[in-house]
C-alpha positions in Angstrom: 11.2 -12.3 -14.8 12.6 -9.0 -13.5 11.9 -8.4 -9.9 12.5 -5.4 -7.6 12.2 -5.2 -3.9 10.0 -2.4 -2.5 9.1 -1.6 1.1 5.4 -1.8 1.4 2.7 -1.2 4.1 0.2 -3.9 4.9 -2.4 -4.2 7.6 -2.6 -7.1 10.0 -6.3 -7.6 10.7 -5.8 -10.4 13.3 -5.9 -11.5 16.2 -8.8 -9.8 17.9 -8.3 -10.0 21.7 -11.6 -11.0 23.2 -10.3 -10.2 26.7 -10.2 -6.5 25.8 -13.1 -4.0 26.0 -12.5 -3.4 22.3 -11.3 -6.7 20.8 -10.1 -5.1 17.6 -7.4 -3.3 19.6 -5.6 -6.6 19.6 -5.0 -6.5 15.8 -1.4 -6.2 14.6 -2.3 -3.1 12.6 -0.1 -1.3 10.2 3.2 -3.1 9.4 5.9 -2.6 6.8 7.8 -5.3 4.9 10.0 -5.6 1.9 8.1 -7.3 -0.9 9.0 -8.3 -4.5 7.1 -7.0 -7.5 7.6 -7.7 -11.1 8.5 -4.9 -13.4 7.1 -6.9 -16.3 3.7 -7.5 -14.8 3.1 -4.2 -12.9 1.7 -1.0 -14.2 1.1 2.4 -12.6 -2.4 3.8 -13.1 -3.2 7.5 -13.0 -7.0 7.8 -12.6 -9.2 10.8 -13.0 -6.4 13.3 -12.8 -8.5 16.2 -14.1 -7.7 19.8 -14.7 -10.6 21.2 -12.7 -10.0 24.9 -13.4 -9.9 27.3 -10.5 -12.3 28.4 -7.7 -12.8 31.6 -9.5 -13.9 29.9 -12.7 -16.0 27.1 -11.1 -16.8 28.3 -7.6 -19.7 25.9 -7.2 -17.5 22.9 -8.1 -15.0 23.9 -5.5 -17.7 24.4 -2.9 -19.1 20.9 -3.4 -15.8 19.0 -4.1 -13.5 20.1 -1.3 -10.6 17.9 -2.2 -9.8 19.6 -5.6 -7.1 21.9 -4.1 -5.4 18.9 -2.5 -5.5 17.0 -5.8 -4.0 19.9 -7.7 -1.2 20.1 -5.1 -0.4 16.4 -5.4 -0.3 16.7 -9.2 2.1 19.6 -9.0 4.3 18.2 -6.2 4.2 14.4 -6.7 3.3 13.5 -10.2 6.3 15.0 -12.1 8.9 12.9 -10.3 6.8 9.8 -10.0 5.7 9.7 -13.7 9.2 10.6 -14.9 10.6 7.6 -12.9 8.0 5.3 -14.2 8.5 6.4 -17.8 12.3 5.8 -17.4 11.6 2.2 -16.1 10.3 -1.0 -17.5 6.9 -0.3 -15.8 3.9 0.4 -17.9 1.9 3.6 -17.3 -1.9 3.5 -17.9 -4.5 6.3 -17.6 -8.1 5.8 -16.5 -10.4 8.5 -17.6 -14.0 9.7 -17.5 -16.2 12.7 -17.3 -16.1 13.9 -20.9 -14.5 13.4 -24.4 -11.1 15.0 -23.7 -9.2 11.8 -24.1 -10.7 10.4 -27.3 -8.2 11.7 -29.8 -5.2 10.2 -28.0 -3.6 7.2 -29.6 -3.5 5.3 -26.3 -7.3 5.4 -26.1 -7.7 4.2 -29.7 -5.4 1.3 -28.8 -7.5 0.4 -25.8 -10.7 0.6 -27.9 -9.3 -1.8 -30.5 -8.1 -4.2 -27.9 -11.4 -4.3 -26.0 -13.6 -4.5 -29.0 -17.2 -3.3 -29.3 -18.9 -2.1 -26.1 -21.9 -4.1 -25.0 -25.3 -2.5 -24.8 -26.2 -0.4 -21.7 -26.9 -2.3 -18.5 -30.6 -3.0 -17.9 -31.9 -0.6 -15.3 -35.3 0.2 -13.7 -37.3 3.1 -15.1 -37.7 5.8 -12.5 -41.2 6.8 -11.4 -42.2 10.2 -10.1 -41.4 9.2 -6.5 -37.8 8.1 -7.4 -37.3 11.2 -9.4 -38.3 13.4 -6.5 -36.0 11.5 -4.2 -33.1 12.0 -6.5 -33.9 15.7 -6.8 -34.0 15.9 -3.0 -30.6 14.4 -2.8 -29.2 16.8 -5.4 -30.6 19.8 -3.5 -29.8 18.6 0.1 -27.0 16.1 -0.1 -24.7 16.8 -3.1 -24.0 19.1 -4.9 -26.6 21.7 -4.0 -28.8 23.4 -6.6 -26.8 26.6 -6.5 -23.6 24.6 -7.4 -25.1 22.4 -10.1 -24.4 24.6 -13.1 -20.8 25.2 -12.2 -20.3 21.4 -11.7 -21.8 20.7 -15.1 -19.7 23.4 -16.8 -16.6 22.0 -15.0 -17.1 18.5 -16.3 -17.9 19.8 -19.8 -14.5 21.4 -19.8 -12.6 18.5 -18.3 -9.1 17.8 -19.5 -6.0 16.0 -18.3 -4.2 18.0 -15.6 -0.9 19.1 -17.3 1.3 17.0 -15.0 -0.6 13.8 -15.9 -1.1 14.3 -19.6 -0.4 11.0 -21.5 2.8 10.7 -23.5 3.1 8.7 -26.7 1.1 5.5 -26.8 0.5 5.2 -23.1 -2.7 3.2 -22.6 -5.9 5.1 -21.9 -9.0 3.3 -20.6 -12.5 4.7 -20.0 -13.9 1.6 -18.3 -13.0 -1.8 -16.9 -13.1 -3.7 -20.2 -10.6 -1.4 -21.8 -8.3 -1.4 -18.8 -8.4 -5.2 -18.6 -7.7 -5.4 -22.4 -4.6 -3.3 -21.8 -3.6 -5.5 -18.9 -4.1 -8.6 -21.0 -2.2 -7.2 -23.9 0.8 -6.4 -21.8 0.5 -9.3 -19.3 -0.1 -7.0 -16.3 -1.4 -8.6 -13.1 -0.7 -5.8 -10.5 -1.9 -2.2 -10.8 -0.6 0.6 -8.6 -3.3 3.3 -8.5 -2.7 7.0 -8.1 -5.2 9.9 -8.6 -8.4 11.1 -7.2 -10.2 10.2 -5.2 -9.0 7.2 -3.3 -12.2 6.3 -1.5 -14.5 7.1 -4.3 -13.3 6.9 -8.0 -10.3 4.7 -7.4 -12.4 2.1 -5.6 -15.7 2.2 -7.4 -15.7 4.1 -10.7 -15.4 2.1 -14.0 -11.8 0.8 -14.1 -11.3 1.1 -10.4 -10.0 -1.4 -7.9 -13.4 -3.1 -7.3 -13.7 -3.8 -11.0 -10.1 -5.0 -11.6 -9.9 -7.2 -8.5 -12.8 -9.2 -9.9 -10.5 -9.9 -12.9 -7.8 -11.3 -10.6 -5.6 -8.2 -10.7 -3.9 -7.0 -7.5 -4.5 -3.3 -6.8 -2.2 -1.2 -4.7 -1.7 2.5 -4.1 0.8 5.2 -3.2 0.0 7.1 -0.1 1.3 10.5 -1.2 -0.2 10.2 -4.7 -3.8 10.1 -3.7 -6.3 12.1 -1.7 -9.9 11.2 -0.6 -13.4 12.6 -0.4 -13.7 14.0 3.1 -16.6 15.3 5.1 -17.0 18.1 7.7 -16.0 15.8 10.5 -13.0 14.1 8.8 -11.4 16.7 6.6 -9.1 18.4 9.1 -7.3 15.1 9.8 -8.0 13.5 6.4 -9.5 10.5 8.2 -11.4 9.2 5.1 -8.0 8.9 3.3 -6.7 6.9 6.2 -9.7 4.6 6.1 -9.3 4.3 2.3 -5.7 3.3 2.7 -6.7 0.7 5.2 -9.3 -0.6 2.9 -6.8 -1.0 0.0 -4.4 -2.8 2.3 -7.0 -5.1 3.6 -9.0 -5.9 0.5 -6.9 -5.2 -2.6 -3.1 -5.0 -2.2 -0.4 -2.9 -0.6 0.3 0.8 0.2 3.6 2.2 -0.9 5.4 5.4 0.2 6.4 7.6 -2.7 10.1 7.8 -1.8 10.4 4.0 -1.4 8.5 3.3 -4.7 10.4 5.8 -6.9 13.8 4.8 -5.4 13.1 1.1 -6.2 12.1 1.7 -9.8 15.0 4.2 -10.4 17.3 1.6 -9.0 15.9 -0.9 -11.5 16.4 1.6 -14.3 20.1 2.1 -13.3 20.6 -1.7 -13.1 19.1 -2.2 -16.5 21.3 0.5 -18.0 24.5 -1.0 -16.5 23.6 -4.4 -18.0 23.5 -3.1 -21.5 
């Protein structure tokens, strides 16, 4: 087994100090340690890295999804070097997709389909009555996304594509759900997924193929701080507090948090070592 050592953040959620006014302030909190990960059994995941157009093209989408400019900046600034380093290393690179048909002609998606086999029927669900339908309409109008933004959001999703910096190359695996991603992991003997993409506290945790799904399959799920952003609200956006809570949740419930420079340096070192051994 080929191992590399990577500095990683973890969160020490003990010991609460019951003598304090706020016992949780006794926790160890964020700490950093060097850990070993296997290049053979680890894959990087790029999830929901969408080309979302521009504010001029879809103003309603940008009004209701405030993190889109941050996502585009991360794709332009972080993804090129990160994905280049991963592609030059023994690591696998997977893509988790959704929101349209833009991925269905790629060979990596056909591979995942074949590995996963036929999809089961739709999950049984309740039939909405008029009260439930009115409640859902109320939420669309008053919570998210707002009736005046709805058409732009629909058009944006209808035109979804990979953001150029995260477009799959060759036969890189592409999964639209948990079954397909697990099939790719099983085929390549992957037990640790390092997630990047958008958004950390929403899609990466709870959408099909996200951390909640994959952790149920026994797979460790980590992330890279600089390669994600989060859904923020009016009260948190200035300091990106929801991202901080999302990173804490990953560190506590799923895996580790890496810094981009530490991660890319470690895998580039492995690539140089492998070349020297040939």
